[in-house]
MARVEXZA-371777 format. One record per residue (C-alpha): residue in three letters; x, y, z. Coordinates in steps of 0.5 Angstrom, whole numbers, plus 500, padded with zeros to 3 digits. Example, Ala and Ser with C-alpha at 12.3 -4.5 7.8 and 13.67 -1.06 7.14 Angstrom:
ALA525491516/SER527498514/
This chain:
UNK500500500/UNK503507498/UNK505511504/UNK500517505/UNK503524505/UNK500530507/UNK500535501/UNK504542503/UNK500548503/UNK503553498/UNK503558503/UNK508554508/UNK514556503/UNK513563504/UNK512564512/UNK520563513/UNK522569509/UNK516573511/UNK518571518/UNK525574517/UNK522580514/UNK517581520/UNK523580525/UNK527585521/UNK522590521/UNK521589529/UNK528590530/UNK528596526/UNK522599530/UNK525597537/UNK532600535/UNK528607533/UNK524607539/UNK531606543/UNK534612539/UNK528616540/UNK528615548/UNK535616548/UNK534624549/UNK528624553/UNK527626561/UNK528621566/UNK536620566/UNK540617571/UNK546620574/UNK552621569/UNK557616571/UNK562619576/UNK568617572/UNK567622567/UNK571628567/UNK568635566/UNK570641563/UNK566648563/UNK565654558/UNK568652551/UNK571645554/UNK569638552/UNK566633557/UNK570627556/UNK569620560/UNK571613560/UNK566607560/UNK560610559/UNK554607562/UNK547610561/UNK540607562/UNK533610560/UNK527608564/UNK520610563/UNK515609569/UNK520605573/UNK522600567/UNK528600563/UNK527602556/UNK534601553/UNK541601556/UNK547605552/UNK554603554/UNK561606550/UNK568605552/UNK569612551/UNK565618550/UNK565626549/UNK561632549/UNK562638544/UNK559645545/UNK553643541/UNK551638546/UNK552633542/UNK555626545/UNK560622541/UNK561615543/UNK566610541/UNK565602542/UNK557603543/UNK553597545/UNK545599545/UNK540594549/UNK533595548/UNK528592553/UNK522589550/UNK515588554/UNK515581553/UNK522581557/UNK526580551/UNK533584550/UNK535586543/UNK542589542/UNK545594537/UNK553595537/UNK557600533/UNK564603532/UNK561610533/UNK555614535/UNK553621536/UNK547624539/UNK544631540/UNK539631545/UNK536638543/UNK535636536/UNK534629537/UNK538627532/UNK543621532/UNK547617528/UNK550610529/UNK557609524/UNK562604523/UNK560597523/UNK553597526/UNK550590528/UNK543589530/UNK542582534/UNK537579538/UNK530578534/UNK531570534/UNK536569530/UNK536575525/UNK542579525/UNK543586521/UNK549589519/UNK549597516/UNK555602515/UNK551607518/UNK544608521/UNK541616522/UNK536618527/UNK531623524/UNK525627524/UNK525628532/UNK527621533/UNK521618529/UNK525616523/UNK531611522/UNK535611516/UNK541608513/UNK543611506/UNK548605505/UNK548598504/UNK544593509/UNK546586510/UNK542581514/UNK542574516/UNK538569519/UNK542563521/UNK543558519/UNK539558512/UNK538565510/UNK542572508/UNK540578504/UNK542585503/UNK539592500/UNK542599498/UNK538603503/UNK533602510/UNK528607512/UNK524606518/UNK518611520/UNK515610527/UNK509614526/UNK506609521/UNK510603524/UNK513602517/UNK520599515/UNK522600508/UNK528597504/UNK530600497/UNK535600492/UNK535593490/UNK533588495/UNK535580495/UNK534575500/UNK536568499/UNK538561502/UNK545559503/UNK548553499/UNK546547503/UNK540550506/UNK534545507/UNK530549502/UNK532553496/UNK529560497/UNK530567494/UNK526574494/UNK528579489/UNK525586488/UNK527593488/UNK523595494/UNK521592500/UNK516595505/UNK514592512/UNK508596516/UNK505594522/UNK498594525/UNK491595522/UNK492601519/UNK497598514/UNK491594511/UNK487599511/UNK492603506/UNK492597501/UNK492600494/UNK485599491/UNK484592487/UNK480590482/UNK473591483/UNK471583483/UNK477581487/UNK476587492/UNK469585495/UNK472578496/UNK478580500/UNK474584505/UNK470579507/UNK471576514/UNK472582518/UNK479580520/UNK484585521/UNK491584519/UNK497585524/UNK502587519/UNK503588511/UNK509586507/UNK510589500/UNK515588495/UNK515593489/UNK519593482/UNK521586479/UNK519582484/UNK521575484/UNK520570490/UNK522563489/UNK522556493/UNK525550489/UNK521550482/UNK516554485/UNK515561484/UNK511568484/UNK513574480/UNK510581479/UNK511588479/UNK508589486/UNK507583492/UNK503584498/UNK503579504/UNK498580510/UNK500577516/UNK496576523/UNK498577530/UNK503572531/UNK507576525/UNK508569522/UNK502566520/UNK500569513/UNK493571512/UNK493573505/UNK498575499/UNK496579493/UNK500581487/UNK499586482/UNK501587474/UNK505582470/UNK503576475/UNK506570473/UNK507564478/UNK508556479/UNK506552485/UNK507544486/UNK503540490/UNK504532492/UNK498528492/UNK496522497/UNK499517492/UNK506521492/UNK504524485/UNK506531483/UNK501536480/UNK504543478/UNK499549477/UNK502555473/UNK498562473/UNK498568469/UNK494575470/UNK494582472/UNK492581479/UNK492575484/UNK490574491/UNK491568495/UNK488567502/UNK488562507/UNK482559512/UNK483562519/UNK481555522/UNK487552519/UNK484546516/UNK489547510/UNK484551505/UNK486556501/UNK483561496/UNK486564490/UNK483570486/UNK486571479/UNK484577475/UNK486579468/UNK483586468/UNK483588461/UNK487582459/UNK487575460/UNK488571466/UNK491563465/UNK491558470/UNK494551468/UNK494545472/UNK499539469/UNK498532473/UNK504527473/UNK502524467/UNK503530463/UNK496532461/UNK494539462/UNK488543463/UNK489550461/UNK483555464/UNK483562461/UNK479568462/UNK478575465/UNK477573472/UNK479566475/UNK477564483/UNK481558485/UNK479554492/UNK485549494/UNK486544500/UNK493542502/UNK495544496/UNK490540491/UNK485544487/UNK478543489/UNK474548485/UNK475553480/UNK470559478/UNK471563472/UNK468569468/UNK471571461/UNK470574454/UNK470568453/UNK472563458/UNK476558455/UNK478551458/UNK483546454/UNK485539455/UNK492538452/UNK498534452/UNK504538456/UNK508539450/UNK511546446/UNK506548443/UNK501544447/UNK497539443/UNK490540444/UNK485534445/UNK479538447/UNK477545448/UNK471548451/UNK468556451/UNK463560455/UNK462566458/UNK462563465/UNK464556468/UNK466552474/UNK470546475/UNK471541481/UNK477537482/UNK478530485/UNK482529491/UNK488527487/UNK488534483/UNK485531477/UNK479534473/UNK472531475/UNK466536473/UNK466542469/UNK459546468/UNK459552463/UNK454558462/UNK452562456/UNK455562449/UNK458555450/UNK462551445/UNK465544446/UNK471542441/UNK473534441/UNK478531436/UNK471528433/UNK466534433/UNK465541435/UNK459544439/UNK456551439/UNK450555441/UNK449552448/UNK446556453/UNK449551458/UNK453545459/UNK456540463/UNK462536463/UNK463530467/UNK470527467/UNK469521471/UNK464518466/UNK466522460/UNK459525459/UNK459532455/UNK452535455/UNK450541452/UNK443545452/UNK440550447/UNK436553445/UNK439551438/UNK446547439/UNK450546433/UNK454540432/UNK459539427/UNK464533425/UNK467530418/UNK460526417/UNK455531419/UNK452537422/UNK446537427/UNK442542430/UNK438541436/UNK436544443/UNK440538447/UNK446534445/UNK450529449/UNK456526448/UNK460520451/UNK467520450/UNK468513453/UNK463510448/UNK463515442/UNK456516442/UNK452522441/UNK445523442/UNK441529440/UNK434530442/UNK428535443/UNK428536435/UNK433534431/UNK435538424/UNK441534421/UNK445534414/UNK449528413/UNK455528408/UNK453523403/UNK460520403/UNK460518410/UNK453515410/UNK454512403/UNK449506405/UNK444511405/UNK446515399/UNK446508395/UNK438508396/UNK433511391/UNK431516396/UNK439518397/UNK440520389/UNK441527387/UNK447532390/UNK448535396/UNK448533403/UNK442528406/UNK438532410/UNK434529416/UNK429531421/UNK427527427/UNK425528435/UNK432524437/UNK438522434/UNK444518436/UNK450516432/UNK457514433/UNK464515429/UNK467508431/UNK464504428/UNK460509424/UNK453508426/UNK446513426/UNK439512429/UNK434517428/UNK427516432/UNK421520432/UNK417523426/UNK423522422/UNK424526415/UNK430524411/UNK431527404/UNK436529398/UNK434533392/UNK426531391/UNK427524394/UNK424523401/UNK423518407/UNK418518412/UNK419513418/UNK418513426/UNK425510426/UNK431510421/UNK438507423/UNK444506419/UNK451502420/UNK456504415/UNK461498417/UNK455493415/UNK453497409/UNK446497412/UNK440502413/UNK433500416/UNK427504417/UNK421502421/UNK414505423/UNK410508418/UNK415508413/UNK414512407/UNK419513401/UNK418517395/UNK423517389/UNK424522384/UNK429522379/UNK434528379/UNK433529372/UNK425529372/UNK423536372/UNK429537367/UNK427532361/UNK420534358/UNK417538364/UNK411540360/UNK409533358/UNK411529364/UNK406523361/UNK411522355/UNK416519359/UNK416512360/UNK412510366/UNK418506370/UNK422513370/UNK416517374/UNK416518381/UNK415512386/UNK412512393/UNK412506397/UNK409505404/UNK410500409/UNK411498416/UNK419496415/UNK424498410/UNK431495410/UNK437496405/UNK442490404/UNK448492399/UNK450485397/UNK446484393/UNK444491393/UNK437491394/UNK431494398/UNK426490402/UNK419493405/UNK414489409/UNK408489413/UNK402492409/UNK406495403/UNK403499398/UNK407502391/UNK404508388/UNK406510381/UNK402515376/UNK396513380/UNK397506380/UNK397502386/UNK400495388/UNK399492395/UNK402486398/UNK405483404/UNK413484402/UNK416488397/UNK423487394/UNK427492390/UNK433490386/UNK438496385/UNK442497379/UNK450496380/UNK452501385/UNK446503388/UNK441508387/UNK436507381/UNK431501382/UNK431496376/UNK426491378/UNK420491384/UNK418484386/UNK412484390/UNK410477394/UNK404475398/UNK397478397/UNK399482391/UNK393487388/UNK394492383/UNK389498381/UNK390502376/UNK386509374/UNK382506369/UNK379501375/UNK382495372/UNK384491378/UNK389485378/UNK390480384/UNK396475385/UNK401471389/UNK407475386/UNK408480381/UNK415483378/UNK415490375/UNK421491370/UNK421499370/UNK426499364/UNK420495360/UNK414499363/UNK411492365/UNK409488371/UNK408480371/UNK403477375/UNK404470378/UNK400465382/UNK395459382/UNK389464381/UNK391470378/UNK385475377/UNK383480372/UNK377485374/UNK376490368/UNK369493366/UNK365488370/UNK369482367/UNK373478371/UNK378473368/UNK382468372/UNK389465370/UNK396463372/UNK400469369/UNK398476367/UNK402481363/UNK401488364/UNK404493359/UNK404500363/UNK406504357/UNK400501353/UNK395500358/UNK394493356/UNK393487360/UNK394480357/UNK392473361/UNK394466360/UNK392460363/UNK399457364/UNK406460365/UNK410462359/UNK417459358/UNK420466358/UNK417470363/UNK421475366/UNK420474373/UNK417467373/UNK418463380/
């Protein structure tokens, strides 16, 4: 059994870097506070070892040691090996150690080679090798730190380096701390990275990094895109601190990364837990999650605005909002097999748990979902488009269900669907369903319009319902085209209440008030089925076919009666009809009636022999209870009849062949009816050369 491994949250890899930034900020603020109180009231007595001069003389002392208190509690303690004070009341200290006492009992220490302080202007400057220690494992080094704005602002105009042993180091070109807004800013190119051999490979690069503590920092967050901003304000929780990186921001953890022009991280009260993350402008990112079976899913995203937010209950849930604003946002999920799902739209909302996708919602113009092989460029297997959509994922990160709304289009390797108002794609059972009002389906074999179409990727079965209009390519349904009612040019058109067909093997089936035609030929039935592989076509239930030769209206249109009777339109009704290619013939059975030129032939079964290659009828063979009625009132009854269309002759056979004409009845075993001449000749026995004799 595979070992179950909990997937890592996409926020975990940010926390260590953000913790270092937060601790750095706290240290800088504490240092500033200490410098601010350096010149305040409440000083204890000067060290008695100091030497004193009056007038223009300078005060000089050794082993300087001074503690600042507030309400009886120590705020900071400053020590120096040497000190002096000039005429401007500026204190000059050497080999300086500054201890800052925090309310929680921790002590932070700053050391420097030199320090100056003027208690009138509240200006102070630490110079030389300035080192800050004591915020956990964080160490900060600078060439100089300057106290400005009456102790409210602390600035380093030179390079700043910091370390977070044993894994991280960093540097910046400047440092700026403002106590009034609880803000610390690193500028001039900020670089934080893990040392070689660290447990995790991390790197953060930006032009500027700003840390702001307190709820006020969250309130000053720049406006987000409208749809995202409303969601970001839900929950009512105030963030304790904000970290912003601006300008060519790039944050990496191994193969995972996020890049943007602006990156903002909101921290909770412990200054370690990430509440949410926002990125703006040219956002590009990549996350990886390990499933329960150990397989790896990679998520890549691109857009103009990104927000990641964790659930405060700590259950591992995250929400990601990705906005393309005036452009397009893209989310790509690739599983271990190399199958990629690519979602593109104006706005995407993602719900994940323990790093695995759970639910995705999107809005676009249009929203596009592609399933492709992870190649370059991607090899698209299928695609879906709509105005809005949602996707649900299995626990292993694979796609389970997709629902689409408004102007829906679906494309597969076998077909294309468009014009739907909504669609459902169930990836578990491979069923696609799209609803109209007028859904159009296209493939190499057919064009179909219906209010509702379903497609099974597993079986290849396509079902159209609630009123079907189809155009069948004659080359792809050649068996149907070979029948007499398939003669002519252009597609074969079919209307029905419902239709089913498959690409492999190529089959089709139309149900409910079926109407099929090509040129002027027509077929009506309750059901029409075809199998291209077996070269078979069948119709059942109130079957009616009308064959009209393609050139019927072009040859002698003014005098159609001058044409041979056998080349005139033929109508056949029955209960069932089938087409067999070998030999090429049509078979009707169940109360068959043939109507041509106002003559009718009725029988139980009709077999029509077709010309080589199909299409044209050559002979019609009627069996069982044959009855002919012509316009002159002539009636013939027999057991069998053979109609040779090219000769305009019908032969009747049977033990009792009856001819009833003008109150005269003749009985024999054979009757030859010449349709062109309108004559009938009856005989008592079968001629030796009868065309269709038994």
